[in-house]
Every structure is written in C-alpha cells, then in structure tokens.
C-alpha positions in Angstrom: -1.4 -9.7 16.9 -1.9 -6.7 19.3 0.8 -4.9 17.4 -1.0 -5.2 14.1 -4.5 -4.3 15.5 -2.7 -1.2 17.1 -1.2 -0.3 13.6 -4.5 -0.6 11.8 -5.9 1.5 14.3 -3.9 4.2 14.1 -3.8 4.2 10.2 -7.5 4.2 10.4 -7.6 7.9 12.2 -8.8 10.7 10.2 -6.1 13.1 8.6 -5.9 16.7 9.0 -4.2 19.4 7.3 -2.5 21.6 10.0 -1.4 24.6 7.8 -4.7 26.6 7.7 -3.2 29.9 6.2 -1.2 30.3 3.0 2.3 29.4 3.0 5.2 31.9 3.4 5.5 34.1 0.3 1.8 33.0 -0.9 0.0 36.2 -2.1 -3.7 35.8 -1.8 -6.2 38.1 -3.8 -9.8 38.1 -3.4 -12.1 38.2 -6.3 -15.5 39.5 -6.5 -16.2 37.3 -9.5 -17.8 33.9 -10.0 -15.0 31.2 -10.1 -15.9 29.8 -13.9 -15.9 33.6 -15.2 -12.9 34.4 -13.4 -11.0 31.1 -14.8 -12.2 32.5 -18.2 -10.9 35.7 -17.8 -7.8 34.5 -16.2 -7.0 32.4 -19.1 -7.6 35.1 -21.9 -5.2 37.3 -19.6 -2.5 34.6 -19.5 -2.7 34.6 -23.5 -2.9 38.1 -23.9 0.6 38.5 -22.0 2.2 36.0 -24.3 2.4 33.3 -21.4 1.4 29.7 -22.0 -0.6 27.3 -19.8 1.5 24.3 -19.5 -0.5 22.5 -16.7 -4.3 22.8 -15.4 -5.3 20.5 -12.5 -8.8 21.0 -11.7 -9.9 19.3 -8.2 -13.7 20.4 -9.1 -13.6 18.5 -12.4 -12.1 15.5 -10.7 -14.7 15.3 -8.0 -17.4 15.8 -10.8 -16.1 12.7 -12.6 -17.0 10.6 -9.6 -20.4 12.3 -8.6 -19.0 14.5 -6.1 -19.7 18.4 -5.9 -17.1 20.7 -4.5 -16.4 24.4 -4.8 -14.1 25.8 -7.6 -10.8 24.4 -7.0 -8.2 24.5 -9.7 -4.3 24.9 -10.0 -2.7 26.6 -13.1 0.9 26.3 -14.4 1.8 29.0 -16.6 5.2 29.9 -18.2 7.2 31.5 -21.1 10.1 30.2 -22.9 11.9 33.7 -22.5 11.6 33.3 -18.5 12.9 29.7 -18.8 16.1 31.0 -20.9 16.7 33.8 -18.6 16.3 31.6 -15.2 18.5 28.7 -16.3 21.1 31.2 -17.4 21.1 32.6 -14.1 20.9 29.0 -12.3 20.2 25.6 -13.6 19.0 24.4 -10.2 16.2 27.4 -10.5 14.3 25.2 -12.9 12.6 23.3 -10.2 10.7 26.3 -9.4 9.3 26.6 -12.8 6.2 27.1 -14.1 4.6 29.9 -12.2 1.5 28.1 -9.8 -1.8 29.9 -9.5 -3.9 28.2 -6.9 -7.6 29.4 -7.6 -10.3 28.6 -5.0 
C-alpha cells in the first residue's frame, strides 16, 4: 500500500518542460504584426509560392473550444509535391522529415 501511495504522489507532481530555448536547427523570426494578421499573410504567401497547407494544428482554437484563452499558437505544415518527388528519389527514409513545419507563436 505504501508503494502505491508513493507512486500516486510521484505521478501527481507538476510536469515542467526543461527545454526553454528552440531546438537545434530551429530558426526564430520575430514579427511586428498581430498574430491573426500574420497567419492570414503567411497563408497567402504559401499559396502564392505553390505550396500546400497539408496540416494545421491550432492550440489557440482548441483552447478556445473548452473556454480557455491562450496567446496565438499554431503549427502549420506545408509541402509541395515536387519536393516529395525530389526528396524520395534521394532517400525514401527522408520521408519522415516531410512536411515542413512552421511553429507560430
């Protein structure tokens, strides 16, 4: 019983993310635009450059759906079929790296 109590106590501890800086290879670009205006302009630029949005994960939207407000937070995944052909011709294993992911906060 004591073991179970200790296990429950450990599992109840708060979780913290230790990596407070971007991952290696991440490029951070600061923008002087409101979040929603930037998303609109980015979406237009993606389409204008013949890229496709293949995924859109909106943490802000999800939080809003449960009555919670958080600052703008979204992951957009973009790709182009021509990239897929070139990438897979070079290495089938490289497919795990697609699509390009943009984390917008």
